[in-house]
C-alpha positions as CSV (number, residue, x, y, z in Angstrom):
1,M,0.0,0.0,0.0
2,E,1.3,3.4,-0.9
3,V,0.5,5.9,1.9
4,E,1.2,9.5,0.9
5,V,0.3,13.0,2.1
6,K,0.6,15.9,-0.3
7,F,1.5,19.4,0.9
8,R,1.3,22.7,-0.9
9,V,4.8,24.3,-0.5
10,D,7.2,26.9,-1.8
11,F,9.5,24.8,-3.9
12,S,12.9,26.5,-3.3
13,A,12.3,27.1,0.4
14,M,11.2,23.5,1.0
15,K,14.3,22.3,-1.0
16,D,16.5,24.1,1.4
17,K,14.6,22.7,4.5
18,I,14.8,19.1,3.2
19,E,18.5,19.4,2.5
20,S,19.2,21.1,5.9
21,L,17.7,17.9,7.6
22,G,20.3,15.8,5.8
23,A,17.9,14.0,3.5
24,V,19.6,11.9,0.9
25,F,19.1,13.2,-2.7
26,V,18.1,10.2,-4.9
27,R,17.4,11.7,-8.3
28,E,15.7,14.4,-10.4
29,E,12.7,13.4,-12.6
30,L,11.1,15.4,-15.4
31,Q,7.7,13.8,-15.6
32,E,4.8,13.9,-18.0
33,D,1.7,12.1,-16.8
34,V,-1.1,11.3,-19.1
35,Y,-4.2,10.5,-17.1
36,F,-7.2,8.7,-18.6
37,S,-10.9,9.2,-17.6
38,L,-12.0,6.5,-15.1
39,P,-14.5,6.9,-12.4
40,L,-13.0,7.6,-9.0
41,P,-11.6,5.8,-7.0
42,K,-9.7,4.4,-9.9
43,L,-6.8,6.1,-11.6
44,L,-4.9,5.1,-14.8
45,R,-1.9,7.0,-16.1
46,V,1.1,6.6,-18.3
47,R,4.2,8.4,-17.0
48,K,7.2,9.4,-19.0
49,L,10.4,10.2,-17.2
50,E,11.9,12.4,-19.9
51,N,15.4,12.8,-18.5
52,L,15.7,9.1,-17.5
53,G,14.4,7.6,-20.8
54,K,11.8,5.5,-18.9
55,A,8.0,5.1,-19.0
56,F,5.5,3.4,-16.7
57,L,1.9,2.3,-16.8
58,T,0.2,2.8,-13.4
59,Y,-3.2,1.8,-12.1
60,K,-4.1,3.1,-8.6
61,E,-7.2,2.7,-6.5
62,I,-7.8,5.3,-3.8
63,R,-8.6,3.6,-0.5
64,D,-9.7,6.8,1.3
65,L,-11.5,8.9,-1.3
66,G,-11.6,12.6,-0.4
67,R,-8.4,12.5,1.6
68,N,-6.5,10.7,-1.1
69,E,-3.7,9.4,1.1
70,E,-4.0,5.6,0.8
71,F,-3.5,3.9,-2.6
72,D,-3.4,0.3,-3.8
73,E,-1.0,0.7,-6.7
74,L,0.1,-1.5,-9.6
75,E,2.9,-0.2,-11.9
76,I,4.9,-1.7,-14.7
77,E,7.7,-0.2,-16.8
78,V,6.8,0.0,-20.5
79,S,9.3,0.4,-23.4
80,D,7.3,3.0,-25.4
81,F,5.4,5.9,-23.8
82,E,3.6,7.1,-27.0
83,A,2.6,3.5,-28.1
84,T,1.2,2.8,-24.6
85,V,-0.9,5.9,-24.7
86,E,-2.1,5.0,-28.2
87,I,-3.0,1.4,-27.1
88,L,-5.1,2.7,-24.2
89,K,-6.9,5.2,-26.6
90,R,-7.6,2.4,-29.1
91,L,-9.0,0.3,-26.2
92,G,-11.5,3.1,-25.6
93,F,-9.9,5.0,-22.7
94,R,-10.3,8.8,-23.1
95,E,-7.4,11.1,-22.3
96,D,-8.3,13.3,-19.3
97,V,-5.5,15.6,-18.3
98,I,-1.7,15.9,-18.7
99,V,0.4,16.8,-15.6
100,R,4.0,17.9,-16.2
101,K,6.3,18.4,-13.3
102,R,9.9,18.6,-12.2
103,R,10.4,16.3,-9.2
104,L,13.3,16.0,-6.8
105,V,13.3,12.8,-4.9
106,Y,14.9,12.5,-1.4
107,R,14.9,9.8,1.4
108,L,14.9,10.6,5.1
109,N,14.4,8.1,7.9
110,G,12.7,5.5,5.6
111,V,10.4,8.1,4.2
112,T,10.4,9.3,0.5
113,L,10.1,13.0,-0.1
114,E,9.0,14.0,-3.6
115,L,9.4,17.8,-4.1
116,N,7.4,18.8,-7.2
117,D,7.2,21.9,-9.3
118,V,4.0,21.3,-11.2
119,E,3.5,23.2,-14.4
120,G,0.6,25.7,-13.9
121,L,0.2,24.8,-10.2
122,G,3.4,25.5,-8.4
123,G,5.2,23.7,-5.6
124,F,4.1,20.5,-3.7
125,L,5.7,18.0,-1.5
126,D,4.5,14.4,-1.5
127,V,5.7,12.6,1.6
128,E,5.3,8.8,1.1
129,V,5.8,5.5,2.8
130,I,5.1,2.1,1.3
131,S,3.7,-0.1,4.0
132,D,0.8,-2.5,4.8
133,D,0.5,-0.7,8.2
134,V,-1.3,2.5,7.2
135,E,-1.3,4.0,10.7
136,E,2.4,3.4,11.2
137,A,3.1,4.8,7.8
138,K,1.1,8.0,8.6
139,K,2.9,8.3,11.9
140,K,6.3,8.3,10.0
141,I,5.0,10.8,7.4
142,W,3.8,13.2,10.1
143,E,7.1,12.9,12.0
144,V,9.0,14.1,8.9
145,A,6.3,16.7,8.0
146,K,6.7,18.3,11.5
147,L,10.5,18.4,11.1
148,L,9.8,20.4,7.8
149,G,7.5,22.8,9.6
150,L,4.4,21.4,7.8
151,S,0.9,21.1,9.4
152,E,-2.6,19.9,8.5
153,E,-3.2,23.4,7.1
154,D,-0.6,22.8,4.4
155,V,-2.2,19.5,3.2
156,E,-3.6,19.5,-0.3
157,P,-6.1,16.6,-0.5
158,R,-7.0,17.0,-4.2
159,L,-5.4,15.0,-6.9
160,Y,-3.1,16.7,-9.3
161,Q,-5.5,16.0,-12.2
162,E,-8.3,17.7,-10.2
163,L,-6.1,20.7,-9.6
164,I,-5.2,20.9,-13.3
165,R,-8.8,20.6,-14.4
166,E,-9.7,23.4,-12.0
167,A,-6.9,25.6,-13.3
168,L,-8.0,24.9,-16.9
169,R,-11.6,25.9,-16.1
170,K,-10.4,29.1,-14.5
171,S,-8.2,30.1,-17.4
172,E,-11.2,29.4,-19.8
173,E,-13.4,31.7,-17.7
174,E,-11.0,34.6,-18.0
């Protein structure tokens, strides 16, 4: 089970905080996620890691709809991003939104920190633990969040694709 809490943050200020705690830098990822229309709690996406030359097909099921912190996830690496997107389209899946982001990945005390600069949305920090013990995972997440000065008020419960859709609607209204 993937347990994750997303926080809205200032990207560069949070980068400094993470590094000041001694978190280990793992890698930078330039991501392009193509999400397909499925009824919630199901999510289907194809992710391209542009700078790493990799792509993944991911199916997620949200276990706590509304908070969006607990996910049952299946992911496989695919050899061709564009072909995978095209196969899904030909199977009848409709492209929903595209999310592009620059992600810096860190590890601290068994917790993964994914600092994101999301195109059109700004900075976010996903604090993640993979565990079957959801309560223990959340405890670890919040221990690290508190070290970073984050609180419940900083939590962003909406999915990236919901935030992108909202931003697109606002720009169309203007």
